[in-house]
C-alpha positions as CSV (number, residue, x, y, z in Angstrom):
1,Q,-80.2,-209.8,198.7
2,V,-81.2,-212.8,196.6
3,Q,-81.7,-212.0,192.9
4,L,-82.2,-213.9,189.7
5,V,-83.1,-211.8,186.6
6,E,-83.6,-213.7,183.3
7,S,-83.9,-212.0,179.9
8,G,-83.6,-212.6,176.2
9,G,-86.8,-214.6,175.5
10,G,-89.2,-213.9,172.7
11,L,-91.1,-215.2,169.7
12,V,-89.0,-217.0,167.1
13,Q,-89.8,-219.3,164.1
14,A,-88.7,-222.9,164.2
15,G,-85.1,-223.2,163.3
16,G,-84.3,-219.8,164.7
17,S,-82.0,-218.8,167.6
18,L,-82.2,-216.9,170.9
19,R,-79.7,-216.1,173.6
20,L,-80.9,-216.0,177.2
21,S,-79.1,-214.2,180.0
22,C,-79.4,-214.4,183.7
23,V,-77.9,-212.1,186.3
24,A,-77.6,-213.7,189.7
25,S,-76.7,-212.4,193.1
26,G,-73.4,-213.4,194.4
27,S,-74.9,-215.5,197.1
28,I,-76.4,-217.8,194.5
29,F,-73.8,-217.7,191.8
30,R,-70.4,-217.7,193.4
31,T,-69.7,-221.3,194.3
32,N,-72.7,-223.0,192.8
33,V,-73.4,-225.1,189.8
34,M,-75.8,-222.9,187.7
35,G,-78.4,-224.2,185.4
36,W,-81.3,-223.3,183.1
37,Y,-84.7,-224.8,183.7
38,R,-87.9,-224.6,181.7
39,Q,-91.5,-225.1,182.5
40,T,-94.7,-225.4,180.5
41,P,-98.2,-225.2,181.9
42,G,-99.2,-228.3,183.8
43,K,-95.7,-229.8,183.7
44,Q,-92.9,-230.0,186.2
45,R,-90.0,-227.7,185.8
46,E,-87.1,-229.5,184.1
47,L,-83.4,-228.9,184.1
48,V,-82.1,-228.5,180.5
49,A,-78.5,-227.5,181.0
50,Y,-76.0,-226.8,183.8
51,I,-72.5,-225.5,184.2
52,T,-70.1,-225.9,187.1
53,S,-68.0,-223.0,188.4
54,G,-65.1,-224.5,186.5
55,G,-67.0,-224.6,183.2
56,N,-68.0,-228.2,182.9
57,T,-71.3,-228.6,181.2
58,N,-74.2,-231.1,180.9
59,Y,-77.3,-231.1,178.8
60,A,-80.6,-232.8,178.6
61,D,-80.9,-235.2,175.7
62,S,-83.7,-233.0,174.2
63,V,-81.4,-230.0,173.8
64,K,-78.0,-231.6,173.3
65,G,-76.2,-230.3,170.2
66,R,-78.6,-227.3,170.0
67,F,-78.1,-225.4,173.2
68,T,-74.9,-224.1,174.8
69,I,-74.6,-222.9,178.4
70,S,-71.9,-220.6,179.5
71,R,-71.1,-218.3,182.4
72,D,-69.2,-215.1,183.2
73,N,-68.0,-215.5,186.8
74,A,-66.8,-211.9,187.0
75,E,-70.3,-210.6,186.1
76,N,-72.4,-213.3,188.0
77,T,-74.1,-214.0,184.7
78,V,-75.1,-217.3,183.0
79,F,-76.1,-217.6,179.4
80,L,-78.0,-220.0,177.2
81,Q,-77.5,-220.0,173.5
82,M,-80.4,-221.8,171.8
83,N,-80.1,-222.7,168.2
84,S,-82.3,-224.8,165.9
85,L,-85.2,-224.1,168.1
86,K,-88.3,-226.3,167.9
87,P,-91.9,-225.7,168.9
88,E,-91.4,-228.1,171.8
89,D,-88.8,-225.7,173.2
90,T,-91.7,-223.3,174.0
91,A,-91.6,-222.7,177.7
92,V,-90.8,-220.2,180.4
93,Y,-87.1,-220.4,181.1
94,Y,-85.5,-219.9,184.5
95,C,-82.0,-219.9,185.8
96,N,-81.0,-221.1,189.3
97,K,-78.4,-223.1,191.2
98,V,-78.4,-226.8,190.7
99,P,-80.1,-228.4,192.4
100,A,-82.9,-226.0,193.1
101,H,-86.2,-227.0,194.6
102,R,-89.7,-225.6,194.3
103,Y,-89.4,-223.7,197.6
104,D,-86.1,-222.0,196.7
105,Y,-86.1,-218.5,195.4
106,W,-87.0,-218.2,191.7
107,G,-86.9,-215.3,189.3
108,Q,-89.7,-214.3,187.0
109,G,-88.3,-216.3,184.1
110,T,-88.3,-215.4,180.4
111,Q,-90.9,-216.7,177.9
112,V,-89.6,-218.5,174.8
113,T,-92.2,-219.1,172.1
114,V,-91.2,-221.1,169.0
115,S,-93.7,-221.0,166.1
116,S,-93.9,-223.8,163.6
């Protein structure tokens, strides 16, 4: 059964921190590069960070130095530590394999709202 369950979002003031978690089914997680995406209304979903099964990471320029992605391969879980949050980080955040396409399975996401 395919499963992606994101959690950890919320409302935070600018400069604050949040830690997102995503539990994925083994079929998605096991051998895949995993990433965190985000989407705001009217915009395309964008990839903000990804991590390989071996732990190599990559970040979008907009979050580099503020966000840290990690994964627990034993628990099929991927995390996103978000520090120094900005209002422009406000979005619904999703995890999925990389690459993932609009017609792939997506979880419900978790809303992150950063107030100024």
